[in-house]
Biopython code that builds the backbone (N, CA, C, O; Angstrom):
import numpy as np
from Bio.PDB.StructureBuilder import StructureBuilder

atoms = [
    (1, "ASP", "N", (130.691, 61.678, -63.235)),
    (1, "ASP", "CA", (129.277, 61.885, -63.491)),
    (1, "ASP", "C", (129.113, 62.471, -64.894)),
    (1, "ASP", "O", (129.763, 63.457, -65.240)),
    (2, "LYS", "N", (128.241, 61.859, -65.696)),
    (2, "LYS", "CA", (128.029, 62.311, -67.072)),
    (2, "LYS", "C", (127.453, 63.718, -67.137)),
    (2, "LYS", "O", (127.650, 64.409, -68.137)),
    (3, "GLY", "N", (126.765, 64.152, -66.128)),
    (3, "GLY", "CA", (126.207, 65.498, -66.131)),
    (3, "GLY", "C", (127.242, 66.581, -66.077)),
    (3, "GLY", "O", (126.985, 67.727, -66.448)),
    (4, "ASP", "N", (128.436, 66.210, -65.606)),
    (4, "ASP", "CA", (129.504, 67.202, -65.506)),
    (4, "ASP", "C", (130.367, 67.262, -66.753)),
    (4, "ASP", "O", (131.176, 68.178, -66.897)),
    (5, "SER", "N", (130.209, 66.297, -67.661)),
    (5, "SER", "CA", (131.035, 66.319, -68.868)),
    (5, "SER", "C", (130.561, 67.401, -69.829)),
    (5, "SER", "O", (129.386, 67.766, -69.843)),
    (6, "VAL", "N", (131.486, 67.904, -70.626)),
    (6, "VAL", "CA", (131.197, 68.999, -71.553)),
    (6, "VAL", "C", (130.362, 68.459, -72.714)),
    (6, "VAL", "O", (130.731, 67.468, -73.344)),
    (7, "SER", "N", (129.236, 69.116, -72.992)),
    (7, "SER", "CA", (128.381, 68.717, -74.110)),
    (7, "SER", "C", (128.504, 69.644, -75.297)),
    (7, "SER", "O", (128.124, 69.281, -76.410)),
    (8, "ALA", "N", (129.029, 70.832, -75.077)),
    (8, "ALA", "CA", (129.173, 71.803, -76.161)),
    (8, "ALA", "C", (130.259, 72.794, -75.812)),
    (8, "ALA", "O", (130.561, 73.036, -74.643)),
    (9, "ILE", "N", (130.844, 73.366, -76.865)),
    (9, "ILE", "CA", (131.796, 74.463, -76.731)),
    (9, "ILE", "C", (131.171, 75.665, -77.436)),
    (9, "ILE", "O", (130.638, 75.539, -78.539)),
    (10, "ILE", "N", (131.238, 76.809, -76.804)),
    (10, "ILE", "CA", (130.691, 78.046, -77.391)),
    (10, "ILE", "C", (131.850, 78.998, -77.662)),
    (10, "ILE", "O", (132.647, 79.287, -76.769)),
    (11, "ILE", "N", (131.939, 79.486, -78.901)),
    (11, "ILE", "CA", (132.956, 80.473, -79.264)),
    (11, "ILE", "C", (132.227, 81.788, -79.564)),
    (11, "ILE", "O", (131.374, 81.853, -80.449)),
    (12, "ARG", "N", (132.577, 82.821, -78.815)),
    (12, "ARG", "CA", (132.016, 84.148, -79.102)),
    (12, "ARG", "C", (133.151, 85.036, -79.552)),
    (12, "ARG", "O", (134.201, 85.103, -78.912)),
    (13, "TYR", "N", (132.928, 85.720, -80.663)),
    (13, "TYR", "CA", (133.985, 86.585, -81.196)),
    (13, "TYR", "C", (133.417, 87.843, -81.816)),
    (13, "TYR", "O", (132.271, 87.876, -82.264)),
    (14, "LYS", "N", (134.242, 88.882, -81.834)),
    (14, "LYS", "CA", (133.817, 90.149, -82.434)),
    (14, "LYS", "C", (135.044, 90.874, -82.952)),
    (14, "LYS", "O", (136.142, 90.719, -82.418)),
    (15, "MET", "N", (134.851, 91.668, -83.999)),
    (15, "MET", "CA", (135.881, 92.511, -84.509)),
    (15, "MET", "C", (136.010, 93.687, -83.557)),
    (15, "MET", "O", (135.006, 94.293, -83.184)),
    (16, "ASP", "N", (137.223, 94.015, -83.163)),
    (16, "ASP", "CA", (137.401, 95.096, -82.192)),
    (16, "ASP", "C", (136.824, 96.426, -82.644)),
    (16, "ASP", "O", (136.359, 97.217, -81.823)),
    (17, "SER", "N", (136.853, 96.676, -83.954)),
    (17, "SER", "CA", (136.313, 97.943, -84.468)),
    (17, "SER", "C", (134.793, 97.949, -84.501)),
    (17, "SER", "O", (134.195, 98.992, -84.767)),
    (18, "ASN", "N", (134.147, 96.811, -84.237)),
    (18, "ASN", "CA", (132.675, 96.727, -84.228)),
    (18, "ASN", "C", (132.264, 95.998, -82.958)),
    (18, "ASN", "O", (131.720, 94.895, -83.024)),
    (19, "ALA", "N", (132.519, 96.601, -81.807)),
    (19, "ALA", "CA", (132.332, 95.963, -80.520)),
    (19, "ALA", "C", (130.887, 95.603, -80.217)),
    (19, "ALA", "O", (130.643, 94.769, -79.345)),
    (20, "ASP", "N", (129.914, 96.201, -80.907)),
    (20, "ASP", "CA", (128.512, 95.919, -80.643)),
    (20, "ASP", "C", (128.002, 94.673, -81.352)),
    (20, "ASP", "O", (126.874, 94.246, -81.104)),
    (21, "HIS", "N", (128.799, 94.087, -82.219)),
    (21, "HIS", "CA", (128.338, 92.964, -83.047)),
    (21, "HIS", "C", (129.126, 91.697, -82.692)),
    (21, "HIS", "O", (130.154, 91.411, -83.307)),
    (22, "THR", "N", (128.645, 90.942, -81.703)),
    (22, "THR", "CA", (129.290, 89.689, -81.300)),
    (22, "THR", "C", (128.637, 88.528, -82.045)),
    (22, "THR", "O", (127.413, 88.443, -82.148)),
    (23, "GLN", "N", (129.488, 87.633, -82.566)),
    (23, "GLN", "CA", (128.979, 86.436, -83.204)),
    (23, "GLN", "C", (129.246, 85.242, -82.315)),
    (23, "GLN", "O", (130.208, 85.230, -81.546)),
    (24, "GLU", "N", (128.385, 84.232, -82.423)),
    (24, "GLU", "CA", (128.514, 83.048, -81.582)),
    (24, "GLU", "C", (128.406, 81.793, -82.410)),
    (24, "GLU", "O", (127.563, 81.691, -83.302)),
    (25, "ILE", "N", (129.271, 80.830, -82.106)),
    (25, "ILE", "CA", (129.232, 79.539, -82.731)),
    (25, "ILE", "C", (129.145, 78.518, -81.603)),
    (25, "ILE", "O", (129.931, 78.569, -80.656)),
    (26, "LYS", "N", (128.192, 77.590, -81.698)),
    (26, "LYS", "CA", (128.059, 76.536, -80.710)),
    (26, "LYS", "C", (128.386, 75.208, -81.352)),
    (26, "LYS", "O", (127.711, 74.773, -82.285)),
    (27, "LEU", "N", (129.432, 74.559, -80.842)),
    (27, "LEU", "CA", (129.851, 73.264, -81.351)),
    (27, "LEU", "C", (129.310, 72.219, -80.404)),
    (27, "LEU", "O", (129.741, 72.127, -79.255)),
    (28, "SER", "N", (128.361, 71.427, -80.886)),
    (28, "SER", "CA", (127.664, 70.496, -80.002)),
    (28, "SER", "C", (128.458, 69.234, -79.678)),
    (28, "SER", "O", (128.044, 68.449, -78.825)),
    (29, "SER", "N", (129.569, 69.032, -80.333)),
    (29, "SER", "CA", (130.402, 67.867, -80.019)),
    (29, "SER", "C", (131.550, 68.313, -79.140)),
    (29, "SER", "O", (132.325, 69.185, -79.530)),
    (30, "SER", "N", (131.672, 67.729, -77.954)),
    (30, "SER", "CA", (132.747, 68.099, -77.058)),
    (30, "SER", "C", (134.074, 67.489, -77.488)),
    (30, "SER", "O", (135.111, 67.788, -76.897)),
    (31, "SER", "N", (134.054, 66.635, -78.513)),
    (31, "SER", "CA", (135.293, 66.003, -78.969)),
    (31, "SER", "C", (136.036, 66.878, -79.998)),
    (31, "SER", "O", (137.108, 66.493, -80.465)),
    (32, "VAL", "N", (135.488, 68.029, -80.351)),
    (32, "VAL", "CA", (136.140, 68.942, -81.295)),
    (32, "VAL", "C", (137.370, 69.524, -80.621)),
    (32, "VAL", "O", (137.284, 70.029, -79.501)),
    (33, "THR", "N", (138.520, 69.459, -81.295)),
    (33, "THR", "CA", (139.762, 69.987, -80.704)),
    (33, "THR", "C", (140.241, 71.249, -81.407)),
    (33, "THR", "O", (141.123, 71.944, -80.902)),
    (34, "GLN", "N", (139.659, 71.555, -82.586)),
    (34, "GLN", "CA", (139.991, 72.805, -83.256)),
    (34, "GLN", "C", (138.839, 73.224, -84.142)),
    (34, "GLN", "O", (138.038, 72.394, -84.572)),
    (35, "TYR", "N", (138.761, 74.500, -84.411)),
    (35, "TYR", "CA", (137.719, 75.029, -85.239)),
    (35, "TYR", "C", (138.246, 76.258, -85.982)),
    (35, "TYR", "O", (138.898, 77.116, -85.386)),
    (36, "GLN", "N", (137.971, 76.339, -87.251)),
    (36, "GLN", "CA", (138.443, 77.454, -88.064)),
    (36, "GLN", "C", (137.303, 78.433, -88.311)),
    (36, "GLN", "O", (136.283, 78.084, -88.907)),
    (37, "LEU", "N", (137.492, 79.658, -87.844)),
    (37, "LEU", "CA", (136.513, 80.704, -88.074)),
    (37, "LEU", "C", (136.658, 81.214, -89.496)),
    (37, "LEU", "O", (137.766, 81.532, -89.927)),
    (38, "LYS", "N", (135.576, 81.298, -90.221)),
    (38, "LYS", "CA", (135.629, 81.728, -91.634)),
    (38, "LYS", "C", (134.901, 83.056, -91.792)),
    (38, "LYS", "O", (134.070, 83.424, -90.961)),
    (39, "GLY", "N", (135.222, 83.769, -92.867)),
    (39, "GLY", "CA", (134.559, 85.011, -93.181)),
    (39, "GLY", "C", (135.102, 86.208, -92.403)),
    (39, "GLY", "O", (134.445, 87.246, -92.313)),
    (40, "LEU", "N", (136.307, 86.059, -91.840)),
    (40, "LEU", "CA", (136.907, 87.169, -91.092)),
    (40, "LEU", "C", (137.562, 88.150, -92.072)),
    (40, "LEU", "O", (137.985, 87.782, -93.167)),
    (41, "GLU", "N", (137.627, 89.384, -91.642)),
    (41, "GLU", "CA", (138.250, 90.428, -92.467)),
    (41, "GLU", "C", (139.764, 90.354, -92.338)),
    (41, "GLU", "O", (140.280, 90.120, -91.245)),
    (42, "PRO", "N", (140.480, 90.550, -93.438)),
    (42, "PRO", "CA", (141.945, 90.564, -93.367)),
    (42, "PRO", "C", (142.490, 91.738, -92.595)),
    (42, "PRO", "O", (141.921, 92.829, -92.626)),
    (43, "ASP", "N", (143.618, 91.514, -91.886)),
    (43, "ASP", "CA", (144.332, 92.548, -91.188)),
    (43, "ASP", "C", (143.468, 93.270, -90.150)),
    (43, "ASP", "O", (143.510, 94.495, -90.032)),
    (44, "MET", "N", (142.691, 92.492, -89.408)),
    (44, "MET", "CA", (141.810, 93.055, -88.377)),
    (44, "MET", "C", (142.031, 92.302, -87.052)),
    (44, "MET", "O", (142.399, 91.128, -87.045)),
    (45, "THR", "N", (141.799, 93.000, -85.945)),
    (45, "THR", "CA", (141.925, 92.383, -84.620)),
    (45, "THR", "C", (140.533, 91.911, -84.165)),
    (45, "THR", "O", (139.549, 92.640, -84.289)),
    (46, "TYR", "N", (140.473, 90.713, -83.651)),
    (46, "TYR", "CA", (139.239, 90.111, -83.099)),
    (46, "TYR", "C", (139.455, 89.748, -81.647)),
    (46, "TYR", "O", (140.559, 89.387, -81.239)),
    (47, "SER", "N", (138.378, 89.850, -80.864)),
    (47, "SER", "CA", (138.364, 89.382, -79.498)),
    (47, "SER", "C", (137.600, 88.068, -79.470)),
    (47, "SER", "O", (136.502, 87.967, -80.016)),
    (48, "VAL", "N", (138.187, 87.061, -78.832)),
    (48, "VAL", "CA", (137.594, 85.712, -78.795)),
    (48, "VAL", "C", (137.468, 85.250, -77.355)),
    (48, "VAL", "O", (138.411, 85.378, -76.574)),
    (49, "VAL", "N", (136.313, 84.713, -77.000)),
    (49, "VAL", "CA", (136.061, 84.154, -75.670)),
    (49, "VAL", "C", (135.423, 82.769, -75.863)),
    (49, "VAL", "O", (134.552, 82.588, -76.715)),
    (50, "LEU", "N", (135.869, 81.809, -75.066)),
    (50, "LEU", "CA", (135.329, 80.438, -75.130)),
    (50, "LEU", "C", (134.560, 80.107, -73.865)),
    (50, "LEU", "O", (134.878, 80.597, -72.781)),
    (51, "TYR", "N", (133.542, 79.268, -74.018)),
    (51, "TYR", "CA", (132.736, 78.757, -72.919)),
    (51, "TYR", "C", (132.566, 77.256, -73.096)),
    (51, "TYR", "O", (132.595, 76.752, -74.219)),
    (52, "ALA", "N", (132.390, 76.549, -72.004)),
    (52, "ALA", "CA", (132.018, 75.142, -72.046)),
    (52, "ALA", "C", (130.591, 75.032, -71.516)),
    (52, "ALA", "O", (130.175, 75.815, -70.661)),
    (53, "GLU", "N", (129.856, 74.069, -72.024)),
    (53, "GLU", "CA", (128.477, 73.874, -71.579)),
    (53, "GLU", "C", (128.243, 72.415, -71.227)),
    (53, "GLU", "O", (128.737, 71.515, -71.906)),
    (54, "ASN", "N", (127.482, 72.188, -70.158)),
    (54, "ASN", "CA", (127.003, 70.854, -69.814)),
    (54, "ASN", "C", (125.570, 70.991, -69.294)),
    (54, "ASN", "O", (124.962, 72.057, -69.388)),
    (55, "ARG", "N", (125.053, 69.916, -68.755)),
    (55, "ARG", "CA", (123.645, 69.984, -68.335)),
    (55, "ARG", "C", (123.396, 70.912, -67.168)),
    (55, "ARG", "O", (122.251, 71.255, -66.878)),
    (56, "MET", "N", (124.463, 71.324, -66.494)),
    (56, "MET", "CA", (124.347, 72.268, -65.371)),
    (56, "MET", "C", (124.333, 73.723, -65.832)),
    (56, "MET", "O", (123.980, 74.618, -65.064)),
    (57, "GLY", "N", (124.719, 73.958, -67.096)),
    (57, "GLY", "CA", (124.719, 75.321, -67.615)),
    (57, "GLY", "C", (125.979, 75.648, -68.360)),
    (57, "GLY", "O", (126.690, 74.755, -68.822)),
    (58, "ILE", "N", (126.266, 76.948, -68.482)),
    (58, "ILE", "CA", (127.407, 77.454, -69.230)),
    (58, "ILE", "C", (128.474, 77.935, -68.261)),
    (58, "ILE", "O", (128.160, 78.572, -67.256)),
    (59, "SER", "N", (129.731, 77.634, -68.555)),
    (59, "SER", "CA", (130.861, 78.003, -67.697)),
    (59, "SER", "C", (131.100, 79.501, -67.710)),
    (59, "SER", "O", (130.513, 80.247, -68.493)),
    (60, "GLN", "N", (131.966, 79.901, -66.831)),
    (60, "GLN", "CA", (132.488, 81.268, -66.874)),
    (60, "GLN", "C", (133.302, 81.416, -68.158)),
    (60, "GLN", "O", (133.835, 80.418, -68.645)),
    (61, "PRO", "N", (133.420, 82.602, -68.719)),
    (61, "PRO", "CA", (134.193, 82.772, -69.950)),
    (61, "PRO", "C", (135.696, 82.516, -69.730)),
    (61, "PRO", "O", (136.232, 82.735, -68.644)),
    (62, "SER", "N", (136.342, 82.051, -70.789)),
    (62, "SER", "CA", (137.803, 81.949, -70.757)),
    (62, "SER", "C", (138.365, 83.373, -70.756)),
    (62, "SER", "O", (137.638, 84.347, -70.947)),
    (63, "GLN", "N", (139.637, 83.463, -70.543)),
    (63, "GLN", "CA", (140.290, 84.765, -70.670)),
    (63, "GLN", "C", (140.138, 85.236, -72.118)),
    (63, "GLN", "O", (140.362, 84.465, -73.051)),
    (64, "GLU", "N", (139.759, 86.499, -72.303)),
    (64, "GLU", "CA", (139.616, 87.033, -73.662)),
    (64, "GLU", "C", (140.949, 87.061, -74.356)),
    (64, "GLU", "O", (141.954, 87.472, -73.775)),
    (65, "LYS", "N", (140.965, 86.620, -75.611)),
    (65, "LYS", "CA", (142.183, 86.653, -76.450)),
    (65, "LYS", "C", (141.997, 87.633, -77.579)),
    (65, "LYS", "O", (140.949, 87.659, -78.225)),
    (66, "LYS", "N", (143.006, 88.437, -77.816)),
    (66, "LYS", "CA", (143.022, 89.389, -78.955)),
    (66, "LYS", "C", (143.849, 88.708, -80.033)),
    (66, "LYS", "O", (145.017, 88.382, -79.820)),
    (67, "LEU", "N", (143.241, 88.499, -81.182)),
    (67, "LEU", "CA", (143.892, 87.834, -82.318)),
    (67, "LEU", "C", (143.779, 88.669, -83.564)),
    (67, "LEU", "O", (142.765, 89.335, -83.775)),
    (68, "ARG", "N", (144.784, 88.649, -84.381)),
    (68, "ARG", "CA", (144.780, 89.460, -85.608)),
    (68, "ARG", "C", (144.909, 88.546, -86.819)),
    (68, "ARG", "O", (145.758, 87.655, -86.853)),
    (69, "THR", "N", (144.065, 88.776, -87.803)),
    (69, "THR", "CA", (144.155, 88.021, -89.052)),
    (69, "THR", "C", (145.298, 88.582, -89.913)),
    (69, "THR", "O", (145.748, 89.710, -89.709)),
    (70, "LEU", "N", (145.749, 87.787, -90.859)),
    (70, "LEU", "CA", (146.821, 88.213, -91.751)),
    (70, "LEU", "C", (146.337, 89.228, -92.755)),
    (70, "LEU", "O", (145.141, 89.341, -93.021)),
    (71, "GLN", "N", (147.278, 89.966, -93.311)),
    (71, "GLN", "CA", (146.947, 90.911, -94.388)),
    (71, "GLN", "C", (146.576, 90.120, -95.624)),
    (71, "GLN", "O", (147.018, 88.986, -95.810)),
    (72, "GLU", "N", (145.752, 90.737, -96.476)),
    (72, "GLU", "CA", (145.370, 90.132, -97.737)),
    (72, "GLU", "C", (146.588, 90.102, -98.675)),
    (72, "GLU", "O", (147.328, 91.080, -98.782)),
    (73, "ILE", "N", (146.776, 88.970, -99.343)),
    (73, "ILE", "CA", (147.872, 88.819, -100.300)),
    (73, "ILE", "C", (147.270, 88.936, -101.702)),
    (73, "ILE", "O", (146.408, 88.143, -102.080)),
    (74, "LYS", "N", (147.727, 89.922, -102.465)),
    (74, "LYS", "CA", (147.178, 90.114, -103.816)),
    (74, "LYS", "C", (148.104, 89.523, -104.859)),
    (74, "LYS", "O", (149.316, 89.454, -104.659)),
    (75, "GLY", "N", (147.530, 89.097, -105.972)),
    (75, "GLY", "CA", (148.308, 88.619, -107.105)),
    (75, "GLY", "C", (148.765, 87.189, -107.003)),
    (75, "GLY", "O", (149.684, 86.794, -107.721)),
    (76, "THR", "N", (148.162, 86.394, -106.139)),
    (76, "THR", "CA", (148.523, 84.965, -106.067)),
    (76, "THR", "C", (147.595, 84.224, -106.998)),
    (76, "THR", "O", (146.422, 84.030, -106.678)),
    (77, "GLU", "N", (148.085, 83.814, -108.119)),
    (77, "GLU", "CA", (147.285, 83.181, -109.164)),
    (77, "GLU", "C", (146.813, 81.796, -108.747)),
    (77, "GLU", "O", (147.614, 80.954, -108.341)),
    (78, "GLY", "N", (145.506, 81.564, -108.849)),
    (78, "GLY", "CA", (144.951, 80.251, -108.589)),
    (78, "GLY", "C", (144.825, 79.906, -107.119)),
    (78, "GLY", "O", (144.376, 78.812, -106.775)),
    (79, "PHE", "N", (145.213, 80.820, -106.249)),
    (79, "PHE", "CA", (145.146, 80.524, -104.824)),
    (79, "PHE", "C", (144.810, 81.809, -104.094)),
    (79, "PHE", "O", (145.570, 82.777, -104.126)),
    (80, "GLN", "N", (143.678, 81.806, -103.445)),
    (80, "GLN", "CA", (143.263, 82.990, -102.692)),
    (80, "GLN", "C", (143.763, 82.806, -101.243)),
    (80, "GLN", "O", (143.276, 81.945, -100.510)),
    (81, "ALA", "N", (144.715, 83.611, -100.866)),
    (81, "ALA", "CA", (145.324, 83.462, -99.527)),
    (81, "ALA", "C", (145.087, 84.714, -98.691)),
    (81, "ALA", "O", (146.028, 85.256, -98.112)),
    (82, "ASP", "N", (143.845, 85.177, -98.623)),
    (82, "ASP", "CA", (143.608, 86.358, -97.797)),
    (82, "ASP", "C", (143.466, 85.916, -96.349)),
    (82, "ASP", "O", (143.461, 84.723, -96.045)),
    (83, "GLY", "N", (143.352, 86.898, -95.463)),
    (83, "GLY", "CA", (143.388, 86.630, -94.028)),
    (83, "GLY", "C", (142.060, 86.244, -93.443)),
    (83, "GLY", "O", (141.914, 86.276, -92.221)),
    (84, "ASN", "N", (141.081, 85.881, -94.243)),
    (84, "ASN", "CA", (139.745, 85.686, -93.694)),
    (84, "ASN", "C", (139.456, 84.295, -93.183)),
    (84, "ASN", "O", (138.321, 84.030, -92.787)),
    (85, "MET", "N", (140.418, 83.391, -93.168)),
    (85, "MET", "CA", (140.194, 82.066, -92.629)),
    (85, "MET", "C", (141.380, 81.580, -91.805)),
    (85, "MET", "O", (141.710, 80.394, -91.845)),
    (86, "LEU", "N", (142.018, 82.463, -91.067)),
    (86, "LEU", "CA", (143.267, 82.088, -90.429)),
    (86, "LEU", "C", (143.212, 81.995, -88.906)),
    (86, "LEU", "O", (144.230, 81.740, -88.262)),
    (87, "LEU", "N", (142.058, 82.196, -88.343)),
    (87, "LEU", "CA", (141.898, 82.139, -86.909)),
    (87, "LEU", "C", (141.423, 80.752, -86.518)),
    (87, "LEU", "O", (140.378, 80.302, -86.988)),
    (88, "ILE", "N", (142.168, 80.073, -85.670)),
    (88, "ILE", "CA", (141.800, 78.727, -85.236)),
    (88, "ILE", "C", (141.730, 78.687, -83.721)),
    (88, "ILE", "O", (142.659, 79.109, -83.033)),
    (89, "ALA", "N", (140.641, 78.185, -83.217)),
    (89, "ALA", "CA", (140.507, 78.015, -81.775)),
    (89, "ALA", "C", (140.870, 76.586, -81.420)),
    (89, "ALA", "O", (140.306, 75.643, -81.974)),
    (90, "ILE", "N", (141.802, 76.422, -80.506)),
    (90, "ILE", "CA", (142.237, 75.111, -80.064)),
    (90, "ILE", "C", (141.600, 74.852, -78.703)),
    (90, "ILE", "O", (141.728, 75.668, -77.790)),
    (91, "LEU", "N", (140.926, 73.737, -78.567)),
    (91, "LEU", "CA", (140.222, 73.390, -77.357)),
    (91, "LEU", "C", (140.929, 72.197, -76.729)),
    (91, "LEU", "O", (140.699, 71.061, -77.142)),
    (92, "GLY", "N", (141.772, 72.431, -75.753)),
    (92, "GLY", "CA", (142.556, 71.355, -75.160)),
    (92, "GLY", "C", (141.768, 70.644, -74.066)),
    (92, "GLY", "O", (140.823, 71.205, -73.511)),
    (93, "SER", "N", (142.152, 69.430, -73.762)),
    (93, "SER", "CA", (141.460, 68.651, -72.734)),
    (93, "SER", "C", (141.722, 69.203, -71.342)),
    (93, "SER", "O", (140.864, 69.078, -70.468)),
    (94, "ALA", "N", (142.872, 69.804, -71.110)),
    (94, "ALA", "CA", (143.177, 70.368, -69.808)),
    (94, "ALA", "C", (142.618, 71.771, -69.632)),
    (94, "ALA", "O", (142.561, 72.283, -68.514)),
    (95, "GLY", "N", (142.216, 72.376, -70.698)),
    (95, "GLY", "CA", (141.716, 73.720, -70.642)),
    (95, "GLY", "C", (141.469, 74.221, -72.041)),
    (95, "GLY", "O", (141.682, 73.491, -73.009)),
    (96, "MET", "N", (141.028, 75.440, -72.165)),
    (96, "MET", "CA", (140.716, 76.002, -73.476)),
    (96, "MET", "C", (141.634, 77.185, -73.720)),
    (96, "MET", "O", (141.761, 78.064, -72.867)),
    (97, "THR", "N", (142.271, 77.213, -74.876)),
    (97, "THR", "CA", (143.099, 78.334, -75.238)),
    (97, "THR", "C", (142.850, 78.674, -76.687)),
    (97, "THR", "O", (142.339, 77.850, -77.445)),
    (98, "CYS", "N", (143.205, 79.876, -77.075)),
    (98, "CYS", "CA", (143.115, 80.296, -78.475)),
    (98, "CYS", "C", (144.515, 80.635, -78.968)),
    (98, "CYS", "O", (145.312, 81.264, -78.271)),
    (99, "LEU", "N", (144.786, 80.198, -80.192)),
    (99, "LEU", "CA", (146.049, 80.555, -80.825)),
    (99, "LEU", "C", (145.800, 81.460, -81.972)),
    (99, "LEU", "O", (146.743, 81.878, -82.643)),
]
sb = StructureBuilder()
sb.init_structure("model")
sb.init_model(0)
sb.init_chain("A")
sb.init_seg("    ")
for serial, (resi, resn, name, xyz) in enumerate(atoms, 1):
    if name == "N":
        sb.init_residue(resn, " ", resi, " ")
    sb.init_atom(name, np.array(xyz, "f"), 0.0, 1.0, " ", f" {name:<3s}", serial, name[0])
structure = sb.get_structure()
């Protein structure tokens, strides 16, 4: 039944040190298999929860994952390699997990 197929993936994340400020990203294409969160602080721990959505509503949350960005690397000429774009959510067909 098409009503049961996933129409969107919702990613909710927050920096552990700022538990009151949760951000949400809604990916309207269910064919997305990965997504890179940008603008994260280097060397910080984030909590990430995933949801699936269809015409019946929003799923129960996935198991919360604690993920840490890399430390900022200074002095790399011509290449900014700080930890603010290193968190990737992988959305598998059999289930949803975060790496």
